[in-house]
C-alpha positions in Angstrom: 9.2 58.1 7.8 7.5 59.6 5.2 4.2 61.7 5.8 2.0 62.2 2.9 -1.9 63.2 1.9 -3.7 61.7 -0.8 -7.0 63.1 -1.7 -9.5 61.6 -4.3 -10.5 63.2 -7.3 -14.2 63.7 -6.6 -13.1 65.4 -3.0 -10.3 67.2 -4.8 -13.0 68.7 -7.3 -15.3 69.6 -4.2 -12.3 71.8 -2.4 -11.3 73.6 -5.6 -14.7 74.5 -6.8 -15.8 75.4 -3.2 -13.1 78.1 -3.1 -13.4 79.6 -6.4 -16.7 80.1 -5.8 -15.7 81.8 -2.7 -13.3 84.0 -4.5 -12.1 87.0 -3.8 -12.8 85.8 -0.2 -10.9 83.1 1.9 -12.7 79.9 2.5 -12.7 76.4 4.4 -14.1 73.2 4.9 -13.1 69.9 6.8 -11.6 66.9 5.2 -12.0 63.6 6.8 -9.4 60.8 6.1 -8.4 57.5 6.7 -4.6 56.1 7.4 -2.2 53.2 5.9 0.8 52.7 7.5 4.0 51.0 6.3 7.5 50.7 7.0 8.2 53.6 4.9 5.1 56.0 5.2 2.5 57.3 7.0 0.0 57.6 3.9 -3.5 59.7 4.8 -6.4 59.7 2.6 -8.6 62.3 1.9 -12.2 60.8 1.0 -15.0 62.8 2.3 -15.4 67.2 2.5 -17.4 69.3 4.0 -18.0 72.9 3.0 -18.4 75.5 5.6 -21.3 77.7 4.2 -24.0 79.8 5.3 -24.9 80.7 8.8 -21.5 78.8 9.8 -19.3 81.5 8.4 -19.5 84.7 11.0 -17.2 86.7 8.9 -15.3 86.4 5.3 -13.2 88.9 3.7 -10.0 88.2 1.4 -7.7 87.9 4.7 -9.8 86.7 7.5 -12.4 84.1 8.1 -14.5 83.4 11.0 -16.5 80.0 11.7 -19.3 79.4 14.4 -18.0 76.4 17.2 -20.8 74.6 16.8 -19.5 73.9 13.0 -16.5 72.6 14.2 -18.0 70.4 17.1 -20.2 68.8 13.9 -17.2 67.9 12.4 -15.4 66.4 15.1 -18.3 64.5 15.9 -18.7 63.0 12.0 -14.9 62.3 12.6 -15.5 60.3 15.5 -18.4 58.5 14.4 -17.3 57.2 11.2 -13.3 56.4 12.2 -11.9 59.6 10.2 -9.1 61.8 10.8 -10.2 65.8 11.2 -8.6 68.2 8.8 -8.7 71.7 8.3 -8.6 73.2 5.1 -8.5 76.7 3.8 -7.9 79.1 1.0 -4.8 82.1 0.6 -6.8 83.9 -2.4 -4.3 86.3 -1.5 -1.4 84.2 -2.4 0.2 83.7 0.7 2.5 80.3 0.1 3.0 79.3 3.5 0.9 79.2 7.1 0.1 82.7 8.1 0.2 84.2 11.5 -3.3 83.9 11.9 -3.1 80.4 11.2 -0.1 79.5 13.7 -2.6 81.4 16.3 -5.9 80.0 16.0 -4.8 76.3 15.0 -3.1 75.0 18.2 -6.9 75.5 20.3 -8.5 74.2 16.9 -6.5 70.8 17.2 -6.6 70.7 20.2 -9.9 70.5 20.6 -10.1 67.6 18.2 -7.4 65.8 19.9 -10.1 66.0 23.4 -13.0 65.0 20.8 -12.1 61.9 18.5 -10.7 58.8 19.9 -9.4 57.6 16.8 -5.5 57.7 16.7 -5.4 59.0 12.6 -3.4 62.4 12.5 -5.2 65.4 12.1 -3.8 68.4 10.4 -4.4 71.4 8.2 -4.0 71.9 4.6 -4.0 75.3 2.4 -4.9 75.7 -1.2 -2.9 78.9 -2.4 -4.5 81.4 -5.1 -1.3 80.3 -7.3 1.4 77.9 -5.9 1.1 74.2 -4.9 -0.9 73.3 -2.0 1.0 73.0 1.5 0.0 70.9 4.8 1.1 70.0 8.3 0.0 67.4 10.6 -0.7 68.4 14.6 0.4 66.2 17.3 -1.0 66.1 20.5 1.4 67.5 21.8 0.9 71.1 20.3 3.7 70.7 17.6 3.3 70.1 13.9 5.2 68.0 11.3 5.0 68.7 7.7 3.9 67.0 5.2 6.3 65.3 2.7 4.1 64.7 -0.3 0.7 65.9 -1.1 -1.2 63.6 -4.1 -4.4 65.3 -6.1 -5.5 61.8 -7.8 -8.2 62.9 -10.6 -8.3 63.5 -14.1 -5.2 64.4 -14.0 -2.7 63.2 -11.2 -0.8 66.1 -9.4 2.0 65.5 -6.8 3.8 68.2 -4.6 6.6 67.3 -2.4 7.7 70.0 0.4 11.5 71.2 -0.6 13.0 73.9 -3.2 12.7 71.2 -6.2 15.3 72.4 -8.0 18.0 69.6 -8.7 19.8 69.7 -11.5 18.4 68.0 -14.2 21.0 65.2 -16.1 21.9 66.7 -19.8 20.7 63.2 -21.0 16.9 64.1 -20.7 17.4 67.2 -22.6 15.3 66.1 -25.7 12.5 64.6 -23.3 12.4 68.3 -21.3 11.8 70.3 -24.7 8.7 68.3 -24.8 7.4 68.2 -21.0 9.6 70.8 -19.6 12.0 70.5 -16.1 9.1 70.1 -13.5 7.7 67.3 -15.0 11.3 65.7 -15.5 11.8 66.5 -11.7 8.4 64.9 -11.0 9.4 61.3 -12.8 12.4 61.5 -10.9 10.6 61.5 -7.4 7.9 58.8 -8.2 7.6 55.5 -6.8 6.1 53.1 -9.5 5.0 49.5 -9.1 4.8 47.3 -12.2 3.3 43.9 -11.3 4.4 41.2 -14.0 7.7 41.2 -16.0 6.7 39.5 -19.0 5.8 40.7 -22.7 3.9 44.2 -21.2 5.9 44.3 -18.2 9.1 44.5 -19.5 8.6 47.1 -21.7 6.9 49.3 -19.4 10.0 48.8 -16.9 12.5 49.9 -19.8 10.4 52.9 -20.8 9.9 53.7 -17.3 13.9 53.8 -16.6 14.5 55.6 -19.7 11.8 58.3 -18.9 13.8 59.0 -15.6 11.3 57.4 -13.0 13.2 57.6 -9.6 12.3 54.2 -8.3 10.6 51.1 -9.3 9.2 48.0 -7.7 9.0 45.0 -10.0 6.5 42.0 -8.9 7.0 38.7 -10.5 7.1 35.2 -8.9 8.3 33.3 -12.0 11.4 32.3 -13.4 12.3 33.2 -16.9 11.7 30.3 -19.5 13.7 30.6 -23.0 10.3 30.4 -25.0 10.0 33.7 -23.5 13.0 35.6 -25.0 10.9 36.6 -27.7 9.3 39.1 -26.1 10.7 40.0 -22.6 12.8 43.0 -22.9 16.5 42.4 -21.7 16.1 38.5 -21.7 19.0 36.4 -22.9 18.5 32.7 -23.9 21.1 32.0 -20.9 18.6 33.3 -18.8 16.8 30.3 -18.8 15.9 29.3 -15.1 16.4 33.3 -13.9 13.9 35.3 -11.8 11.7 37.6 -14.1 12.5 40.8 -11.7 16.2 39.9 -11.4 16.4 40.5 -15.3 14.7 43.6 -15.0 16.6 45.2 -12.4 19.8 43.8 -14.4 18.6 45.8 -17.4 17.9 48.8 -15.6 21.2 48.9 -13.9 22.8 48.2 -17.3 21.3 51.6 -18.5 23.1 53.4 -16.3 20.5 56.0 -15.0 19.6 56.7 -11.8 16.3 54.7 -11.5 16.0 52.6 -8.1 14.6 48.9 -8.6 13.6 46.9 -5.9 12.4 43.3 -6.7 9.9 40.7 -5.1 10.4 37.5 -6.8 7.3 36.2 -5.0 3.8 36.4 -6.4 1.2 39.2 -4.9 -0.9 36.5 -3.9 1.1 36.4 -0.8 -0.4 39.1 1.8 3.3 40.2 2.8 4.0 41.0 -1.1 0.6 42.3 -2.0 0.9 44.6 1.3 4.2 46.1 -0.5 2.1 47.6 -3.2 1.2 50.4 -1.1 4.2 52.3 -1.4 3.8 53.0 -4.8 2.3 56.4 -6.2 1.0 54.6 -9.1 0.8 51.0 -10.2 1.2 49.2 -13.9 -0.8 45.8 -13.7 0.9 43.3 -16.5 -0.4 40.6 -15.2 -2.3 38.0 -17.1 -4.5 36.6 -14.4 -7.7 37.3 -12.8 -6.9 37.1 -9.2 -3.9 38.7 -9.2 -6.2 41.7 -11.4 -8.5 41.6 -8.6 -6.1 42.5 -5.8 -4.5 45.7 -7.9 -8.0 46.8 -8.1 -8.7 46.4 -4.6 -5.3 48.2 -3.7 -6.4 51.0 -6.4 -9.6 51.6 -5.0 -9.4 51.2 -1.1 -6.0 53.2 -1.1 -6.5 55.7 -3.9 -3.3 54.5 -5.8 -3.7 54.5 -9.9 -3.8 51.5 -11.9 -3.0 51.3 -15.4 -4.0 47.5 -16.0 -3.2 46.3 -19.7 -3.8 42.9 -21.6 -3.3 41.5 -24.8 -5.6 39.0 -26.5 -4.9 37.1 -29.9 -7.4 35.0 -31.1 -6.0 32.6 -33.7 -7.1 29.3 -35.4 -4.9 27.0 -37.3 -2.0 29.5 -37.1 -4.2 32.2 -38.7 -5.0 35.3 -36.7 -8.4 36.1 -36.4 -8.0 39.3 -34.1 -5.4 41.0 -32.0 -7.4 43.3 -29.0 -5.0 45.3 -26.8 -6.4 47.4 -23.6 -5.4 49.8 -20.9 -7.5 50.5 -18.3 -7.2 53.3 -15.6 -8.8 52.4 -12.0 -8.9 54.7 -9.1 -11.5 56.1 -6.9 -14.5 57.4 -9.0 -13.9 55.5 -12.4 -15.6 52.1 -13.1 -13.4 49.0 -12.0 -12.1 46.2 -13.4 -15.3 44.2 -12.0 -17.7 46.7 -13.4 -16.1 46.1 -16.9 -16.5 42.6 -16.4 -12.4 42.3 -17.1 -12.5 40.2 -13.6 -15.5 38.1 -12.8 -15.9 36.0 -9.6 -15.3 32.5 -11.1 -12.3 33.6 -12.8 -10.9 35.0 -9.5 -12.0 31.7 -7.9 -10.1 29.6 -10.3 -7.0 31.6 -10.1 -6.7 31.6 -6.5 -7.4 27.7 -6.3 -4.4 27.1 -8.7 -2.3 29.2 -6.3 -3.3 27.3 -3.1 -4.0 23.9 -4.7 -2.8 23.2 -7.9 -3.8 19.7 -7.8 -7.3 20.1 -6.8 -7.6 22.7 -9.8 -6.3 20.4 -12.3 -9.0 17.8 -10.9 -11.9 20.3 -10.8 -10.7 21.3 -14.6 -10.7 17.9 -15.6 -13.9 17.1 -14.2 -15.3 20.4 -16.7 -15.8 22.2 -12.5 -13.2 25.2 -13.6 -11.3 26.5 -16.5 -8.8 24.1 -18.2 -5.6 25.5 -18.1 -4.9 25.1 -21.7 -2.4 25.8 -24.1 -0.3 29.2 -23.7 -1.8 31.8 -25.4 -0.2 33.5 -28.5 2.4 36.3 -27.6 4.0 38.9 -30.2 6.2 41.3 -29.3 4.9 44.0 -31.1 1.6 43.9 -29.9 2.9 43.7 -26.1 5.0 46.4 -26.7 2.7 48.6 -28.4 0.2 48.3 -25.6 2.8 48.9 -22.9 3.5 52.3 -24.7 -0.2 52.7 -24.5 0.1 52.2 -21.1 2.9 54.6 -20.4 1.5 57.4 -22.8 -1.7 57.3 -20.5 0.6 57.6 -17.4 2.3 60.4 -19.0 -1.3 62.3 -20.4 -2.3 62.0 -16.7 1.0 63.9 -15.5 1.0 66.4 -18.5 -2.2 66.6 -19.7 -0.4 66.5 -23.3 -3.7 65.1 -24.9 -6.0 67.9 -23.3 -7.4 69.0 -20.1 -10.8 68.0 -21.1 -10.5 64.4 -21.8 -12.3 61.6 -19.8 -10.9 58.6 -21.2 -10.5 55.7 -18.5 -9.8 52.5 -21.2 -7.8 52.9 -24.4 -9.0 49.6 -26.6 -6.9 49.3 -29.6 -8.1 46.7 -32.4 -4.7 45.8 -34.0 -6.0 43.5 -36.9 -8.3 46.4 -37.7 -6.5 49.2 -37.4 -8.7 50.8 -35.1 -8.7 52.3 -31.6 -11.3 52.9 -29.5 -11.8 54.8 -26.2 -14.3 54.9 -23.4 -15.2 56.7 -19.6 -17.7 53.9 -18.3 -19.0 55.4 -15.0 -18.6 52.9 -11.8 -21.7 50.5 -11.3 -24.0 51.3 -8.6 -24.4 48.0 -7.2 -20.2 47.7 -7.1 -17.9 48.0 -4.4 -16.0 50.6 -6.4 -19.4 52.8 -5.6 -19.7 52.0 -1.9 -18.5 55.1 0.3 -17.1 51.8 3.0 -14.8 50.2 0.7 -13.3 53.8 -1.2 -10.5 55.1 0.1 -11.0 53.7 3.1 -7.3 52.5 3.8 -6.0 50.2 6.4 -8.8 47.5 7.7 -8.6 44.4 10.2 -8.0 42.6 7.5 -5.6 43.8 3.9 -8.0 45.0 1.3 -11.0 42.9 3.3 -9.9 39.6 2.3 -9.0 36.1 3.6 -5.5 35.5 2.7 -4.1 31.7 2.5 -0.7 32.6 1.6 
């Protein structure tokens, strides 16, 4: 069972800013976390940070920190009242890249108090940000023993992943030219990642192809539809003879035929099913390649509640009498601190309700459409492989930028829009609406709830 910690972007920025201001002295604070438990992972979500400052500091030097006990007590009370776990976070400005003797001596008593005062069974622990090197942490158990964190994720303007272990595994020679661009550390990171791809059609199949050839370690593909011969013009890896086969099966077969080390997990049911949607939470990053609003709303909520970045994409071709009026492709990054798909108007309550009704009660949905009370199903939308492939590539490039920063560390873009018919590309960084749930503290980074994603599931 993996044990990981995801720190949301604004929280990570508060921590690093607090530590930077204290240099050359050591600094500390309290991180409050929620939890997500899956069959494979205990995922902690750091969603709130309190810096220790002012009169709460009894002593502060480059190698020593002394904090008033009342400061700890207030943090324990807050964790108890808000149903969160308590984490002690501090810096090592001298560059020590492991827990110090002082840490080992003082933390047992600290966490003994935490267990005594906080009722919730959310794991407590400690996290260190050294001056040089990767952050590291450990989970404290009520017995007074500790367990190492397997992975730390910092999800902000850049996506940073830090795994325990030496990270010096040999890299296959066929990634040599890619390493010339990004270096061996990024190649090893790609091999560590677990990516979710929802939808295996025009954009999804192209995304899967590129992720496999980049060297991503594992991919979970989700699509509840079977392949139809009319899809062969845009689905990578498909054959006319695949008529009736599961789309996820084609993606799995294509990945295996390439012969790289990517492991593909296939889910041939829609994420409308709760048991399937829950598997999304095992991913480090999600690519949304579905064309329905209900599916997008589920992905949107997973991104916000669990701090799992979502790259949502789509292509819209407007044509009349077989003449194109416009072709627009979009890639939107959704994560805590960014405008979500609701804020941007990419999904609406009406569209979500219509898609949900079609899934649960198709006969009733068709009747409402015929009566003009719901959007009509209409004919299949136009689709051209060059457009879907281009949008898939835009999404993969956004993914690579978030890992490497090759587009510049100061880039703030959260949505890219390509106007194919005009030859233009637009960018924006729309802030979240103050009235949207993506701005609500009770939702963002909230982790597991009584009902998954706070929804009433019918499937």
